[in-house]
N, C-alpha and C positions, 0 to 999 in steps of 0.2 A: 785291028782286033780290039775287043773290049776286055780290059783287065778287071779281075775281081777286086773289089775294094779290100784293103788290108783289114785283118780282124781288129776289133776295138781293143785298146789297151785297158787293163784293169777291169773293174767290175762296172757293169752298166746299171746296177741297182742303185736307186736313190736311197740315201739314208732316211730312216724313219724319224721324221721330225714331229709327227703328230701324236706320239705316244703319251705325252703329258696331257694333251687334250682328251685322249681316250680314257686315261686313268681318271680324270675329273668326271667324265661322263659315267664311268663305271661306279665311282663312289656316289654320284648323285642318284643313279638308278638303284644302287643297293640301299641308300637311305630311304628312297620312296618305297621300296619293297618292305623294308623293316618297319616303316610307319604304317603299312597296311595291317600289321598285326597288333597295333595299338589302337586306343580309342580315337587317335588323331588321324585316321586314314584320310588320304587325299582323294582316292578314287573309290568307286563302289566295290564291294567285296567280290563280285563276279569278274572283275578285271584283274585280280591278283595274278592269275595264271599268265595273262598277257604281259604283265610287268616282269614276271619271272622269265618269260621268253625273250623279252628285250634285253634283260641283264645277261642271260646266257648267250644270246647272239652277240652282244658287245664283247664278251670275254672270248668266246670261240673265234669270232671274226678277227679280233686283235691278235690272237695266237696264230691263226691261219695265215694272215697276211703279214705277220712278222712285226706288227706294231708293238706288241707286247712280247717280251722275251723272258721265258721262265729262268730263274736263277740269276737275274741281273740285280 
């Protein structure tokens, strides 16, 4: 007969080690978005909404996947 393997002990979740890198990316994206509203803009004005989308995606993705934890 085939026995079922025993259930794993503890949590199988890997600890989030890339949260520092994600925070650096979010700060960099926020800086680029902020520069869009100054005379030193990096990208054309019509791409500002794309940059806001990237910044929002980084924050929401970080929260969704647990790389960013609110209240930490």
